[in-house]
C-alpha positions in Angstrom: 0.0 0.0 0.0 2.9 2.3 0.8 4.4 1.7 -2.6 1.2 2.5 -4.3 0.8 5.7 -2.4 4.4 6.8 -3.3 3.8 6.2 -7.0 0.6 8.2 -6.9 2.4 11.1 -5.1 5.2 11.1 -7.7 2.7 11.1 -10.6 0.9 14.1 -9.0 4.2 16.1 -8.5 5.2 15.4 -12.1 1.8 16.4 -13.5 2.0 19.6 -11.3 5.5 20.5 -12.6 4.4 19.9 -16.2 1.4 22.1 -15.8 3.5 24.9 -14.3 6.0 24.7 -17.2 3.3 24.9 -19.7 2.1 28.1 -18.2 5.4 29.9 -19.0 5.7 29.9 -22.9 8.9 30.8 -24.6 8.9 34.1 -26.6 10.1 33.9 -30.2 9.9 36.2 -33.2 11.1 36.0 -36.8 11.7 38.9 -39.3 12.4 39.0 -43.0 12.9 42.1 -45.2 12.9 42.7 -48.9 14.6 43.7 -51.0 17.9 42.7 -49.6 19.7 45.7 -51.2 18.4 49.1 -52.2 20.0 51.6 -54.6 19.3 55.3 -54.3 20.4 58.5 -56.1 21.6 61.5 -54.1 21.9 64.1 -56.9 19.6 67.2 -56.6 15.9 66.7 -57.7 16.4 62.9 -58.2 13.2 60.9 -58.5 15.0 57.9 -57.1 16.1 59.2 -53.6 13.4 57.3 -51.7 12.3 53.6 -51.6 10.3 51.3 -49.4 11.5 48.2 -47.6 8.9 45.6 -46.7 9.5 43.6 -43.5 7.4 40.7 -42.3 7.2 40.1 -38.5 6.1 36.5 -37.6 5.0 35.1 -34.2 5.7 31.3 -34.3 4.4 30.7 -30.8 1.0 29.6 -29.6 0.6 32.9 -27.6 -0.2 36.5 -28.5 2.9 38.7 -28.6 3.5 42.4 -28.6 6.6 43.2 -30.8 8.5 46.4 -31.0 10.1 47.2 -34.4 12.9 49.7 -35.3 15.3 50.5 -38.0 18.7 52.3 -38.2 21.0 53.3 -41.0 24.5 54.7 -40.0 23.0 58.2 -39.6 23.1 58.5 -43.4 19.5 57.6 -44.3 16.3 59.2 -43.4 14.1 56.4 -42.0 10.3 56.5 -41.6 8.3 53.6 -40.0 5.2 53.7 -42.2 3.2 51.2 -40.2 4.4 52.2 -36.8 6.9 50.7 -34.3 4.7 48.4 -32.2 2.5 45.4 -33.3 0.2 42.9 -31.6 0.7 39.6 -33.4 -1.7 36.8 -32.8 -0.3 33.2 -32.2 1.1 31.8 -35.4 0.4 34.9 -37.4 2.4 37.6 -39.2 2.2 41.4 -39.9 3.7 43.7 -42.5 6.0 46.5 -41.3 6.8 48.9 -44.2 9.7 51.3 -43.9 10.5 54.4 -46.1 14.2 54.9 -46.8 15.4 58.2 -48.1 18.9 59.5 -48.9 19.8 63.2 -48.4 21.0 65.3 -51.3 24.7 65.1 -51.9 25.3 61.9 -49.9 28.6 60.3 -50.8 28.8 57.2 -52.9 29.1 54.2 -50.7 27.3 51.0 -49.6 25.9 51.2 -46.1 24.1 48.8 -43.7 20.5 49.2 -42.8 19.5 47.2 -39.6 15.9 46.2 -38.9 15.1 44.7 -35.5 12.1 43.1 -33.9 11.9 42.6 -30.0 9.2 40.7 -28.1 8.0 42.9 -25.2 4.9 41.0 -24.0 3.3 37.6 -24.2 -0.3 37.3 -23.4 -0.1 40.8 -21.9 2.8 40.2 -19.5 6.6 40.5 -20.0 8.1 37.3 -21.5 10.2 35.0 -19.4 13.0 35.2 -21.9 14.5 37.8 -24.2 13.5 37.4 -27.8 15.0 39.6 -30.5 15.8 39.2 -34.2 17.6 41.5 -36.6 18.3 41.5 -40.4 20.6 43.6 -42.5 19.6 45.3 -45.8 22.3 46.9 -47.9 21.8 50.5 -48.9 23.9 51.7 -51.8 24.2 55.4 -52.8 24.8 55.5 -56.5 27.6 57.5 -58.1 26.8 60.7 -59.9 29.0 63.2 -61.7 28.8 66.9 -61.4 31.7 69.2 -62.4 32.3 72.7 -63.6 35.2 74.4 -65.4 36.3 78.0 -65.1 39.1 80.3 -66.1 40.3 83.9 -65.7 39.3 85.5 -69.0 41.0 85.7 -71.3 43.3 82.7 -71.4 46.6 84.4 -72.2 49.6 82.8 -73.9 52.9 84.2 -75.0 54.9 82.5 -77.8 58.6 83.3 -77.6 59.9 82.7 -81.2 63.5 82.6 -80.3 63.1 79.9 -77.6 59.7 78.3 -77.2 60.7 76.7 -73.9 60.1 80.2 -72.4 56.5 80.3 -73.6 54.1 81.6 -71.1 51.2 79.2 -70.3 47.8 79.5 -68.7 45.3 77.1 -67.0 41.6 76.2 -66.5 40.2 75.0 -63.2 37.9 72.1 -62.8 35.8 71.6 -59.7 34.3 68.2 -58.8 30.8 68.7 -57.3 29.9 65.0 -57.6 29.6 62.5 -54.8 32.7 60.5 -55.5 36.3 60.8 -56.6 36.1 61.3 -60.3 38.5 61.0 -63.3 38.0 64.0 -65.5 39.8 64.7 -68.8 39.9 67.6 -71.3 39.7 67.6 -75.0 41.5 70.3 -77.0 40.6 69.1 -80.5 38.4 72.2 -81.3 41.1 74.5 -79.9 43.7 72.9 -82.1 41.6 73.2 -85.2 41.2 77.0 -84.5 44.9 77.4 -83.8 45.9 75.5 -86.9 45.0 78.4 -89.1 48.1 80.2 -87.7 50.4 77.1 -87.5 49.9 77.0 -83.8 48.8 74.1 -81.6 48.1 73.6 -77.9 50.0 71.6 -75.4 48.4 69.8 -72.4 51.0 68.0 -70.2 48.3 66.2 -68.2 45.0 65.5 -70.0 43.2 63.6 -67.1 43.1 64.2 -63.4 41.6 62.3 -60.5 39.7 64.9 -58.5 38.2 64.2 -55.1 34.6 65.1 -54.3 34.4 68.8 -53.3 37.9 69.6 -54.6 39.4 71.5 -57.6 42.4 71.0 -59.8 44.0 72.8 -62.7 44.8 71.7 -66.3 47.8 73.6 -67.6 47.6 74.7 -71.2 50.3 76.0 -73.5 50.3 77.3 -77.1 53.3 77.1 -79.5 54.3 77.0 -83.2 53.9 73.6 -84.8 57.0 71.7 -85.6 58.5 72.6 -89.0 55.9 75.4 -89.4 56.2 79.1 -89.6 53.9 81.3 -87.5 51.2 82.9 -89.6 50.7 86.4 -88.2 49.2 88.0 -91.3 46.0 88.9 -89.6 47.5 89.6 -86.1 47.5 93.0 -84.5 50.9 94.7 -84.4 51.6 96.5 -81.1 53.7 99.6 -80.5 56.6 97.5 -79.2 56.6 95.4 -82.4 55.1 92.3 -80.9 52.0 90.6 -82.4 48.7 89.9 -80.7 45.8 87.5 -81.7 42.4 87.4 -80.1 40.1 84.5 -80.8 37.2 82.4 -79.2 37.4 78.7 -79.1 36.2 75.8 -76.9 37.6 73.0 -74.7 35.7 69.8 -74.1 35.5 68.0 -70.7 34.4 64.5 -69.9 34.4 62.0 -67.0 35.2 58.3 -67.3 32.6 56.9 -64.8 29.5 55.1 -65.9 27.3 57.4 -63.8 24.5 60.0 -64.1 26.0 63.4 -65.0 24.2 66.2 -63.2 25.1 69.8 -64.3 28.4 68.9 -65.9 30.4 71.4 -68.0 31.0 69.3 -71.1 32.1 72.2 -73.3 33.9 75.4 -72.0 33.8 78.3 -74.4 37.0 80.4 -73.9 38.3 83.8 -75.0 42.0 83.6 -75.9 44.7 86.2 -76.2 48.0 85.2 -77.8 51.2 87.3 -78.0 54.1 86.5 -80.3 57.5 88.1 -79.4 61.0 87.5 -80.6 62.5 87.1 -77.1 61.5 87.8 -73.5 64.6 90.1 -73.1 63.7 92.3 -76.0 60.1 92.5 -75.0 61.1 93.5 -71.5 63.4 96.2 -72.8 60.8 97.7 -75.1 58.3 97.8 -72.2 60.8 99.7 -70.1 61.7 102.4 -72.7 58.8 104.6 -72.0 59.3 104.4 -68.3 62.9 105.4 -68.7 62.0 108.4 -70.8 59.5 109.6 -68.2 62.0 109.4 -65.4 64.9 111.0 -67.4 66.3 114.1 -65.7 68.7 117.0 -66.6 72.1 115.5 -67.6 74.8 115.6 -65.0 77.4 118.2 -66.1 80.3 116.7 -64.2 82.7 118.0 -61.5 84.5 120.7 -63.7 81.2 122.2 -64.8 80.0 122.3 -61.2 83.2 124.1 -60.1 82.9 126.7 -62.9 79.3 127.5 -61.9 80.3 128.0 -58.3 83.3 130.3 -59.3 81.0 132.5 -61.4 78.5 132.8 -58.6 81.2 133.8 -56.2 82.5 136.5 -58.6 79.1 138.0 -59.1 78.5 138.1 -55.3 81.8 140.0 -54.8 80.9 142.6 -57.5 77.7 143.3 -55.8 79.5 143.9 -52.5 
């Protein structure tokens, strides 16, 4: 009889413990988000600077759950939880949580990580016995865009020294990269060379491409000289008072980038006013420029020491006669 009583007692204790464990369900939550990567444009007035990510929150348990939902994005993206940040999910059910993702104007080209997180805060109206949290990552890529402008101090001025063209005076144009990434930008002087060819001149560009950081500027140096085995044609040039020649003309310089990206407000053709001087040598030109200045500063010729003494003697004699 004692044995039977002990068995019954053990069965009752086991049943009681099983009943107690069944009353404390384990919290769980699942989350999936699509698409797994989004691509956005950050150039001004873009129609592709906002997209929507759809997340599905699932309650796989047999109890009702309250789930908090949030999203973060490296402080780069503007994030709006369209359907809110808290959901009541019935047992075995799912809900949609849509999120608007926007990129601010001018954001740099890069791939960032967007993190979406679901946390169970209640089960059947009370805090869960365990922590239940799930997160997924969605990649957010800011696409490249080009934006560059070219400028110069008008007119571009060149001096061709006929006796030694290594002394030619050069000029430059400035290119500013306003895009959202480091950009390789080049210049094309084909049109300029066509215009210069009428005078047996051509342009020289030591570096035709430059890698320019976003928000930075760089210069392209330009030179003009007489073509090899050619004679400078100055028949239509203006002759200046010092004997040098001057030519004024308008031409154009092309610019291009080498990235496969949208080009927003790019200077692809720069119209330039040009002034070219032709001189025999820098020394002669410098001397002729200084002649007028020397004439203006010329004073009474110095009469020398004997002349000065003669004047003083005459003045002394006159003063004694008056006395």
